[in-house]
C-alpha positions as CSV (number, residue, x, y, z in Angstrom):
1,X,-24.6,14.8,-49.0
2,X,-21.5,12.6,-48.5
3,X,-20.4,11.6,-45.0
4,X,-16.8,11.4,-44.2
5,X,-15.2,8.0,-43.9
6,X,-14.7,8.5,-40.1
7,X,-18.4,8.5,-39.7
8,X,-19.2,5.5,-41.7
9,X,-19.8,2.1,-40.0
10,X,-17.7,-0.9,-41.2
11,X,-20.3,-3.6,-41.1
12,X,-17.9,-6.3,-42.2
13,X,-15.8,-5.7,-39.1
14,X,-18.8,-5.5,-36.8
15,X,-20.2,-8.8,-38.2
16,X,-16.8,-10.5,-37.6
17,X,-16.8,-9.2,-34.0
18,X,-20.3,-10.5,-33.5
19,X,-19.5,-13.9,-34.9
20,X,-16.5,-14.1,-32.6
21,X,-18.5,-13.2,-29.6
22,X,-21.2,-15.7,-30.5
23,X,-18.6,-18.5,-30.9
24,X,-17.1,-17.6,-27.5
25,X,-20.6,-17.6,-25.9
26,X,-21.3,-21.0,-27.4
27,X,-18.2,-22.5,-25.9
28,X,-19.2,-21.2,-22.4
29,X,-22.8,-22.5,-22.9
30,X,-21.5,-25.9,-23.9
31,X,-19.3,-26.3,-20.9
32,X,-21.3,-25.0,-17.8
33,X,-19.4,-25.2,-14.6
34,X,-22.2,-26.4,-12.3
35,X,-25.7,-27.8,-12.1
36,X,-28.6,-25.3,-12.2
37,X,-32.3,-24.9,-11.3
38,X,-34.4,-22.9,-13.8
39,X,-37.8,-21.6,-12.8
40,X,-39.1,-20.0,-16.0
41,X,-42.1,-18.2,-14.3
42,X,-43.4,-16.1,-17.2
43,X,-41.4,-17.4,-20.2
44,X,-44.0,-18.7,-22.6
45,X,-43.3,-21.9,-24.4
46,X,-39.9,-22.6,-23.0
47,X,-41.2,-25.9,-21.6
48,X,-42.5,-27.0,-25.0
49,X,-40.5,-30.2,-25.5
50,X,-41.5,-30.9,-29.0
51,X,-38.2,-32.6,-30.2
52,X,-34.5,-32.7,-29.4
53,X,-34.0,-29.2,-30.8
54,X,-36.3,-27.7,-28.2
55,X,-35.1,-25.2,-25.6
56,X,-36.1,-27.6,-22.8
57,X,-33.9,-30.3,-24.3
58,X,-31.0,-27.9,-24.6
59,X,-31.3,-26.7,-21.0
60,X,-31.5,-30.3,-19.6
61,X,-28.9,-31.8,-22.0
62,X,-26.3,-29.1,-22.4
63,X,-27.0,-26.5,-19.8
64,X,-26.9,-28.9,-16.8
65,X,-30.3,-27.8,-15.6
66,X,-31.2,-30.6,-13.2
67,X,-34.6,-29.2,-12.2
68,X,-36.7,-27.1,-14.6
69,X,-40.2,-25.6,-14.4
70,X,-41.7,-24.1,-17.5
71,X,-44.8,-23.4,-19.6
72,X,-45.7,-25.8,-22.4
73,X,-47.8,-23.3,-24.1
74,X,-48.2,-19.5,-24.3
75,X,-49.4,-18.1,-21.0
76,X,-51.5,-15.0,-20.2
77,X,-52.2,-15.6,-16.6
78,X,-49.0,-16.9,-14.9
79,X,-50.2,-17.6,-11.4
80,X,-48.6,-21.0,-10.9
81,X,-45.3,-19.9,-12.4
82,X,-44.9,-16.8,-10.3
83,X,-46.1,-18.7,-7.2
84,X,-43.4,-21.3,-7.9
85,X,-40.8,-18.6,-8.0
86,X,-42.1,-17.0,-4.8
87,X,-42.1,-20.3,-3.0
88,X,-38.5,-20.9,-4.1
89,X,-37.1,-17.4,-3.5
90,X,-39.2,-16.1,-0.6
91,X,-40.3,-19.2,1.3
92,X,-37.1,-21.2,1.1
93,X,-38.8,-24.2,-0.4
94,X,-36.8,-26.6,-2.6
95,X,-37.6,-26.3,-6.3
96,X,-39.7,-29.3,-6.3
97,X,-41.5,-28.3,-3.1
98,X,-42.1,-24.8,-4.6
99,X,-43.7,-26.3,-7.7
100,X,-45.8,-28.7,-5.5
101,X,-47.0,-26.0,-3.1
102,X,-47.8,-23.6,-5.9
103,X,-49.9,-26.4,-7.7
104,X,-51.7,-27.3,-4.4
105,X,-52.5,-23.6,-3.8
106,X,-53.8,-23.2,-7.3
107,X,-55.9,-26.3,-7.0
108,X,-57.4,-25.0,-3.7
109,X,-58.2,-21.6,-5.2
110,X,-59.6,-23.2,-8.4
111,X,-62.1,-25.2,-6.4
112,X,-63.5,-22.0,-4.9
113,X,-63.4,-19.8,-8.0
114,X,-66.6,-19.0,-9.9
115,X,-66.4,-20.9,-13.3
116,X,-67.5,-17.8,-15.2
117,X,-64.6,-15.6,-13.9
118,X,-61.4,-14.6,-15.6
119,X,-59.5,-16.1,-12.7
120,X,-61.1,-19.5,-13.2
121,X,-60.1,-19.6,-16.9
122,X,-56.6,-18.4,-16.1
123,X,-56.1,-21.0,-13.4
124,X,-57.4,-23.8,-15.5
125,X,-55.0,-22.6,-18.3
126,X,-52.0,-22.4,-15.8
127,X,-52.9,-25.9,-14.3
128,X,-52.8,-27.6,-17.7
129,X,-50.0,-25.5,-19.2
130,X,-46.9,-26.1,-17.0
131,X,-44.6,-28.9,-16.4
132,X,-41.7,-29.8,-14.0
133,X,-38.7,-31.9,-15.0
134,X,-36.1,-33.4,-12.6
135,X,-35.7,-35.7,-9.6
136,X,-38.3,-34.4,-7.0
137,X,-36.0,-35.7,-4.1
138,X,-33.2,-33.4,-5.1
139,X,-32.8,-30.7,-2.3
140,X,-32.1,-27.7,-4.5
141,X,-32.8,-24.5,-2.6
142,X,-31.4,-20.9,-2.1
143,X,-28.7,-20.4,0.4
144,X,-30.3,-19.2,3.6
145,X,-28.3,-15.9,3.5
146,X,-29.7,-15.1,0.0
147,X,-33.4,-15.8,0.8
148,X,-35.4,-13.0,2.3
149,X,-37.1,-15.3,4.8
150,X,-39.4,-13.4,7.2
151,X,-40.9,-16.4,9.0
152,X,-40.1,-20.1,9.6
153,X,-42.8,-22.9,9.5
154,X,-42.0,-26.1,11.5
155,X,-43.9,-29.2,12.2
156,X,-43.6,-31.9,14.9
157,X,-45.5,-35.0,15.9
158,X,-47.4,-35.0,19.1
159,X,-48.9,-38.4,19.4
160,X,-51.2,-39.0,16.5
161,X,-51.5,-35.2,16.0
162,X,-49.1,-32.8,14.2
163,X,-48.3,-29.3,15.6
164,X,-47.4,-26.5,13.2
165,X,-45.6,-23.5,14.4
166,X,-45.1,-20.3,12.5
167,X,-42.3,-18.1,13.9
168,X,-41.7,-14.5,12.8
169,X,-38.1,-13.8,11.9
170,X,-39.1,-10.1,11.3
171,X,-42.2,-8.0,12.0
172,X,-45.0,-9.4,9.8
173,X,-48.2,-7.7,8.8
174,X,-51.4,-9.7,8.9
175,X,-52.2,-11.6,5.6
176,X,-55.7,-12.6,4.8
177,X,-55.9,-15.1,1.9
178,X,-58.6,-14.4,-0.6
179,X,-59.5,-16.6,-3.5
180,X,-60.0,-13.7,-5.9
181,X,-56.4,-12.3,-5.2
182,X,-53.7,-13.2,-7.6
183,X,-49.9,-12.9,-6.7
184,X,-50.9,-11.3,-3.3
185,X,-50.5,-13.8,-0.5
186,X,-47.8,-16.5,-0.9
187,X,-48.6,-19.3,1.7
188,X,-46.0,-20.9,3.9
189,X,-45.7,-24.6,2.9
190,X,-44.3,-27.6,4.7
191,X,-44.0,-31.3,4.0
192,X,-45.4,-33.1,7.1
193,X,-43.5,-35.6,9.1
194,X,-46.2,-38.2,8.6
195,X,-48.7,-38.8,5.8
196,X,-52.3,-39.6,6.7
197,X,-55.6,-39.0,5.1
198,X,-56.9,-35.6,6.1
199,X,-57.0,-33.4,9.2
200,X,-59.2,-31.4,11.5
201,X,-57.4,-28.1,12.3
202,X,-57.4,-26.2,15.6
203,X,-56.0,-22.8,14.6
204,X,-55.6,-19.5,16.6
205,X,-57.7,-16.5,15.4
206,X,-56.4,-15.1,12.1
207,X,-54.6,-18.2,11.0
208,X,-55.8,-20.4,8.2
209,X,-54.4,-23.7,7.1
210,X,-55.0,-26.1,4.2
211,X,-53.7,-29.6,4.9
212,X,-53.5,-32.6,2.5
213,X,-52.2,-36.1,3.2
214,X,-48.5,-35.1,3.4
215,X,-48.4,-31.3,3.3
216,X,-49.8,-28.2,4.8
217,X,-50.1,-24.5,3.7
218,X,-50.5,-21.6,6.1
219,X,-52.6,-19.3,3.9
220,X,-53.4,-16.5,6.4
221,X,-51.7,-15.2,9.6
222,X,-52.3,-12.3,12.1
223,X,-49.8,-9.4,12.9
224,X,-46.7,-10.9,14.4
225,X,-43.7,-9.2,16.0
226,X,-40.2,-10.5,15.4
227,X,-39.7,-13.6,17.6
228,X,-43.4,-14.3,18.1
229,X,-44.8,-17.7,17.3
230,X,-48.3,-19.1,16.7
231,X,-49.2,-22.7,16.6
232,X,-51.9,-24.9,15.2
233,X,-52.8,-28.5,15.8
234,X,-53.7,-30.9,13.0
235,X,-55.8,-33.6,14.6
236,X,-56.2,-36.9,12.7
237,X,-59.9,-37.7,12.6
238,X,-61.3,-41.2,12.6
239,X,-62.4,-40.9,9.0
240,X,-61.3,-38.8,6.0
241,X,-63.9,-36.0,6.4
242,X,-62.1,-32.7,6.4
243,X,-59.7,-31.2,3.9
244,X,-59.4,-27.6,5.0
245,X,-60.7,-25.5,7.8
246,X,-60.5,-21.8,8.8
247,X,-59.1,-20.7,12.0
248,X,-61.2,-21.0,15.2
249,X,-64.1,-18.5,15.3
250,X,-64.0,-17.7,11.5
């Protein structure tokens, strides 16, 4: 059977058009209009900076990517990558804060995860398989109108103590942090106004906080109506004795 000429594909013409499109695209890629942040949450090996021909080098060198998070090896778990993205896109953290909070949250869960579990192996793999490039002091974050922010976390100094306040910007359901959960509860993180050793935490019922020397993560919270606030007090102990405490009565 012979097909009529009208139904035949002219591959030479198609290839020429494809080549022209590729050349046009390369010009656009070579001259980006503005700086970018790239959070490659589940993109395996994009952070593998083996040599100057690596994708990471191209992103930083030609793509004007000023902050970049990526996996340096193939990933099968992905918790720290997706948590970094959630912190950036849902919690209005800067890109470097998002990476830091995600890493601290993973370390916290890793310390409480049974070593013979799948989650432990995945968290170890994630901890050692990601990297972040860029100036950590760069304030790169989503515009407030583009971030689906449902709560705001603030911190203020009160003498030697620090008072954390979580304010609901929309009705919020209670979230209970569980170590075995993956990609379920995204904590609210904040860099504290002063850095000290560790804290003793006075929390209302249903609220859990993890505090380090210069940051805090709210990992659980109760039902909250729009406009409602809850506060916790981080007391500075005489000695470095406490890293994280549950809410009062838990």
